[in-house]
C-alpha positions as CSV (number, residue, x, y, z in Angstrom):
1,X,0.0,0.0,0.0
2,X,2.9,2.4,0.7
3,X,5.0,1.4,-2.3
4,X,4.7,5.0,-3.7
5,X,4.1,7.9,-1.4
6,X,3.7,11.7,-1.9
7,X,5.8,13.6,0.6
8,X,4.1,16.1,2.9
9,X,5.3,19.6,1.7
10,X,4.4,22.9,3.2
11,X,2.5,25.2,0.8
12,X,2.2,22.5,-1.8
13,X,0.3,19.3,-0.7
14,X,-3.0,20.9,-0.1
15,X,-6.2,19.1,-1.0
16,X,-6.2,20.4,-4.6
17,X,-2.7,19.3,-5.3
18,X,-3.3,15.9,-3.7
19,X,-6.4,15.5,-5.9
20,X,-4.3,16.2,-9.0
21,X,-1.6,13.8,-8.0
22,X,-4.3,11.1,-7.4
23,X,-5.3,11.5,-11.1
24,X,-1.7,10.8,-12.1
25,X,-1.1,8.0,-9.6
26,X,-4.1,6.0,-8.4
27,X,-2.0,3.8,-6.2
28,X,0.0,6.6,-4.5
29,X,-0.4,7.1,-0.7
30,X,-0.9,10.8,-0.2
31,X,0.2,12.9,2.8
32,X,-1.1,16.3,3.9
33,X,1.0,19.3,4.8
34,X,2.0,19.2,8.4
35,X,-0.7,20.6,10.7
36,X,0.2,21.4,14.3
37,X,-1.9,20.1,17.2
38,X,-2.6,23.6,18.3
39,X,-4.1,24.5,14.9
40,X,-6.5,21.6,15.1
41,X,-7.4,22.0,18.8
42,X,-7.7,25.8,18.9
43,X,-8.3,26.7,15.3
44,X,-10.6,25.9,12.4
45,X,-10.1,22.2,12.4
46,X,-12.5,21.5,9.5
47,X,-10.4,23.8,7.2
48,X,-7.3,21.7,7.9
49,X,-9.0,18.3,7.9
50,X,-11.4,18.4,5.0
51,X,-10.5,16.7,1.8
52,X,-12.0,15.1,-1.3
53,X,-13.0,11.4,-0.9
54,X,-11.0,10.5,-4.0
55,X,-7.8,11.3,-2.2
56,X,-7.8,8.0,-0.3
57,X,-5.5,6.4,0.8
58,X,-4.6,9.6,2.7
59,X,-2.5,10.4,5.8
60,X,-2.7,13.4,8.1
61,X,0.7,14.6,9.2
62,X,0.8,16.2,12.6
63,X,3.4,18.4,14.4
64,X,3.4,18.3,18.1
65,X,5.1,16.8,21.2
66,X,2.3,16.5,23.8
67,X,1.0,13.0,23.9
68,X,-2.5,14.1,25.2
69,X,-2.9,16.7,22.4
70,X,-1.7,14.2,19.8
71,X,-4.2,11.6,21.1
72,X,-7.0,14.1,20.7
73,X,-5.9,15.0,17.2
74,X,-5.6,11.3,16.3
75,X,-9.2,10.9,17.2
76,X,-10.2,13.9,15.1
77,X,-8.3,12.3,12.1
78,X,-10.2,9.0,12.8
79,X,-13.5,10.8,12.8
80,X,-12.7,12.4,9.5
81,X,-11.8,9.1,8.0
82,X,-8.1,9.4,7.4
83,X,-6.2,6.2,6.7
84,X,-3.1,7.1,8.7
85,X,-1.8,9.6,11.2
86,X,1.9,10.6,10.8
87,X,4.1,12.3,13.4
88,X,6.6,14.8,12.0
89,X,10.0,14.2,13.6
90,X,12.0,15.5,10.7
91,X,11.3,19.2,10.0
92,X,14.4,21.3,11.0
93,X,12.9,24.8,10.9
94,X,13.5,27.3,13.7
95,X,9.7,27.8,14.2
96,X,9.2,24.1,14.6
97,X,12.1,23.8,17.0
98,X,10.6,26.6,19.2
99,X,7.4,24.5,19.4
100,X,9.4,21.5,20.5
101,X,8.5,19.3,17.6
102,X,9.9,18.2,14.3
103,X,13.5,17.0,14.0
104,X,14.6,18.2,17.5
105,X,12.3,15.5,18.9
106,X,14.8,12.9,17.7
107,X,16.8,13.9,20.7
108,X,13.9,12.6,22.9
109,X,13.1,9.1,21.7
110,X,11.2,8.2,24.9
111,X,8.9,11.2,24.3
112,X,8.4,10.3,20.7
113,X,7.5,6.8,21.8
114,X,5.0,8.2,24.3
115,X,3.4,10.2,21.5
116,X,3.2,7.2,19.3
117,X,1.7,5.1,22.0
118,X,-0.9,7.7,22.9
119,X,-2.1,7.9,19.2
120,X,-2.1,4.2,18.7
121,X,-4.1,3.6,21.9
122,X,-6.7,6.1,20.7
123,X,-7.1,4.8,17.1
124,X,-6.2,1.1,17.6
125,X,-6.4,-0.8,14.4
126,X,-8.6,1.8,12.7
127,X,-5.7,3.6,11.0
128,X,-2.0,3.4,10.7
129,X,0.3,5.4,13.0
130,X,3.6,6.3,11.6
131,X,6.7,8.5,12.2
132,X,8.6,10.6,9.6
133,X,12.2,11.2,10.8
134,X,15.8,11.8,9.8
135,X,18.9,9.7,10.3
136,X,19.8,12.0,13.2
137,X,20.4,15.5,14.2
138,X,23.4,17.9,14.3
139,X,25.9,15.8,12.4
140,X,26.2,13.2,15.1
141,X,26.8,10.2,12.7
142,X,25.6,7.8,15.4
143,X,23.9,4.7,14.0
144,X,23.5,3.1,17.4
145,X,21.4,6.2,18.4
146,X,19.2,5.8,15.3
147,X,18.8,2.1,16.0
148,X,17.6,2.8,19.6
149,X,15.2,5.5,18.3
150,X,13.6,3.1,15.8
151,X,13.4,0.4,18.4
152,X,11.6,2.7,20.8
153,X,8.9,3.8,18.4
154,X,8.4,0.2,17.1
155,X,7.8,-1.0,20.7
156,X,5.4,1.9,21.2
157,X,3.2,0.6,18.3
158,X,4.5,2.5,15.3
159,X,3.2,0.7,12.1
160,X,5.8,2.1,9.8
161,X,8.6,4.7,9.7
162,X,9.4,7.1,6.9
163,X,13.1,8.0,6.9
164,X,14.5,11.0,5.1
165,X,18.0,9.6,4.5
166,X,19.9,12.6,5.7
167,X,20.6,14.1,9.1
168,X,19.0,17.4,10.1
169,X,21.5,20.0,11.0
170,X,19.5,22.2,13.4
171,X,22.3,24.8,13.6
172,X,23.7,26.7,10.7
173,X,21.3,25.5,7.9
174,X,17.9,26.7,7.0
175,X,15.1,24.2,5.9
176,X,15.9,24.5,2.2
177,X,19.6,23.8,2.8
178,X,18.7,20.9,5.1
179,X,17.0,19.3,2.0
180,X,20.3,19.3,0.1
181,X,23.5,19.8,2.1
182,X,23.5,17.0,4.7
183,X,24.7,14.0,2.7
184,X,22.4,11.2,1.8
185,X,23.1,7.9,3.5
186,X,20.8,5.3,2.0
187,X,22.7,2.2,3.3
188,X,21.8,3.2,6.9
189,X,18.1,2.9,5.9
190,X,18.7,-0.4,4.3
191,X,20.5,-1.6,7.4
192,X,17.6,-0.6,9.6
193,X,15.3,-2.6,7.5
194,X,17.5,-5.6,8.0
195,X,17.5,-5.0,11.8
196,X,13.7,-4.4,12.0
197,X,12.3,-6.7,9.3
198,X,8.7,-6.6,10.7
199,X,8.6,-2.7,10.6
200,X,7.5,-1.3,7.3
201,X,10.1,1.2,6.2
202,X,9.8,3.9,3.5
203,X,12.7,5.8,2.2
204,X,12.7,9.5,1.3
205,X,15.3,12.0,0.0
206,X,16.9,12.6,-3.4
207,X,14.7,10.2,-5.4
208,X,14.4,11.6,-8.9
209,X,14.4,8.7,-11.3
210,X,12.5,5.5,-11.8
211,X,15.8,3.6,-11.7
212,X,16.6,5.1,-8.3
213,X,13.2,4.2,-6.9
214,X,13.5,0.7,-8.1
215,X,16.8,0.2,-6.4
216,X,15.4,1.4,-3.1
217,X,12.4,-0.9,-3.4
218,X,14.7,-3.8,-3.6
219,X,15.8,-3.0,0.0
220,X,12.8,-1.3,1.7
221,X,9.0,-1.3,1.5
222,X,8.3,2.0,-0.2
223,X,9.6,5.3,-1.6
224,X,8.4,8.8,-0.7
225,X,8.8,11.5,-3.3
226,X,8.6,15.2,-2.8
227,X,10.0,17.9,-5.0
228,X,9.5,16.1,-8.4
229,X,5.7,16.4,-7.6
230,X,5.8,20.1,-8.4
231,X,8.9,20.2,-10.6
232,X,7.7,17.5,-13.0
233,X,4.3,16.3,-12.0
234,X,4.1,13.6,-14.7
235,X,6.9,11.8,-12.9
236,X,4.2,10.3,-10.7
237,X,2.5,8.8,-13.7
238,X,5.8,7.3,-14.7
239,X,6.1,5.8,-11.2
240,X,2.6,4.4,-11.5
241,X,3.5,2.8,-14.8
242,X,6.6,1.3,-13.4
243,X,5.4,-0.1,-10.1
244,X,1.7,-0.9,-10.9
245,X,1.9,-2.1,-14.5
246,X,-1.5,-3.9,-14.2
247,X,-3.3,-0.5,-14.2
248,X,-5.4,-0.1,-17.4
249,X,-5.7,3.7,-17.8
250,X,-2.5,4.3,-19.8
251,X,-2.2,5.8,-23.2
252,X,0.9,5.2,-25.3
253,X,0.9,8.8,-26.6
254,X,2.2,10.7,-23.6
255,X,0.8,14.0,-24.8
256,X,-2.6,12.5,-25.2
257,X,-2.3,11.1,-21.7
258,X,-1.4,14.5,-20.3
259,X,-4.4,16.1,-21.9
260,X,-6.6,13.3,-20.5
261,X,-5.3,14.2,-17.0
262,X,-6.2,17.8,-17.6
263,X,-9.6,16.9,-18.9
264,X,-10.2,14.8,-15.8
265,X,-9.0,17.6,-13.5
266,X,-11.0,20.5,-15.0
267,X,-14.5,19.4,-13.7
268,X,-12.9,19.4,-10.2
269,X,-11.6,22.9,-10.9
270,X,-15.0,24.1,-12.0
271,X,-16.7,22.6,-8.9
272,X,-14.1,24.3,-6.6
273,X,-14.5,27.6,-8.3
274,X,-18.2,27.5,-7.5
275,X,-17.2,26.9,-3.9
276,X,-15.2,30.1,-4.0
277,X,-11.6,28.7,-4.4
278,X,-9.6,31.0,-6.6
279,X,-8.3,29.7,-9.9
280,X,-4.5,30.4,-9.4
281,X,-4.5,28.0,-6.4
282,X,-6.4,25.3,-8.4
283,X,-4.2,25.6,-11.6
284,X,-0.8,25.7,-9.9
285,X,-0.5,21.9,-10.0
286,X,-0.8,22.0,-13.8
287,X,2.2,24.2,-14.4
288,X,4.8,21.4,-14.6
289,X,2.7,18.8,-16.3
290,X,4.5,19.1,-19.6
291,X,8.0,19.6,-18.3
292,X,10.5,17.7,-20.4
293,X,8.5,17.4,-23.5
294,X,7.8,19.5,-26.6
295,X,5.3,22.3,-25.8
296,X,6.2,22.7,-22.2
297,X,7.3,26.4,-22.5
298,X,4.2,27.3,-24.5
299,X,2.0,25.6,-21.9
300,X,3.6,27.4,-18.9
301,X,3.4,30.7,-20.8
302,X,-0.2,30.2,-21.7
303,X,-1.2,29.0,-18.3
304,X,0.6,31.8,-16.5
305,X,-0.9,34.5,-18.8
306,X,-4.4,33.1,-18.3
307,X,-4.0,33.1,-14.5
308,X,-2.7,36.6,-14.5
309,X,-5.8,37.9,-16.3
310,X,-7.6,38.2,-12.9
311,X,-10.9,37.0,-14.4
312,X,-11.5,33.4,-13.3
313,X,-14.3,32.8,-15.7
314,X,-12.3,34.1,-18.7
315,X,-9.2,32.3,-17.6
316,X,-11.0,29.0,-17.3
317,X,-12.6,29.4,-20.8
318,X,-9.2,30.4,-22.3
319,X,-7.6,27.2,-20.9
320,X,-10.3,25.0,-22.3
321,X,-9.9,26.8,-25.7
322,X,-6.1,26.2,-25.7
323,X,-6.5,22.5,-24.8
324,X,-9.1,22.1,-27.7
325,X,-6.7,23.8,-30.1
326,X,-3.8,21.6,-29.0
327,X,-5.8,18.5,-29.4
328,X,-6.5,19.5,-33.0
329,X,-3.2,21.0,-34.1
330,X,-0.6,19.7,-31.6
331,X,0.4,23.2,-30.7
332,X,-0.5,25.5,-27.8
333,X,-1.8,28.6,-29.6
């Protein structure tokens, strides 16, 4: 079920983006942006928790370190019908550290275990409980520490762990730098899977080709992919083709297949516009759909110009017109 996963990404993996990725990859396990326990317990919970039914299987990622608060939020996630609750123990941002959650929690494995146990006790077998973490923090290079951390959360009831195969350097690097500068260490993740064979393990970090993903899947249970989702969205369709070849919705003409995805997405866009969602937010997932193939620059130029018109109705009509013309002539006019 977790062979292919969409990484939780701030400002990207909202419900509209997830719906779009679901069209590209029907078997992909989707993850929300991180939501703090405070936002759910003291804010507009429905705004954070609502989603389209087609998004399943879907995980809610939580940020927090209070077992009681996480237990209450896990119950909310269960009430909303999520398939998984995921605890963020990997984000290195200063704001997250000040809230005592994210990657800094790796320094407190017993507390993380208490958080996992509280959520698992609340939801039982109704949904998965998972942890997303790093290899460690602050350039410690301590595999024995990582092994003890994984052992603690497994004993607490963690169903699976998602490991970004880098350390988080909490001092001196910003979140963007933490996604690139700490070196990747995939063998450590492979070794953990050997040591904990019963624990489902998903690898994350630097996965940009089908070949890379296939190598990882020979060692672990799943791959989680982030940035390619918005840099080259069709990569998820390629992953679907590679890892779920029995699917019957493919078209040999990749341009025709992309247009079919757009055609499937536009009714959703229209429905969301009626609900008051602005078009730029809805169309952003489409920007990278043609990356790497002929016509990509024309597509981005046309889509950006249409969005900038400021008139949602006119923009929507223009996009439909361009798609129709491309279907006939093979060019974005």
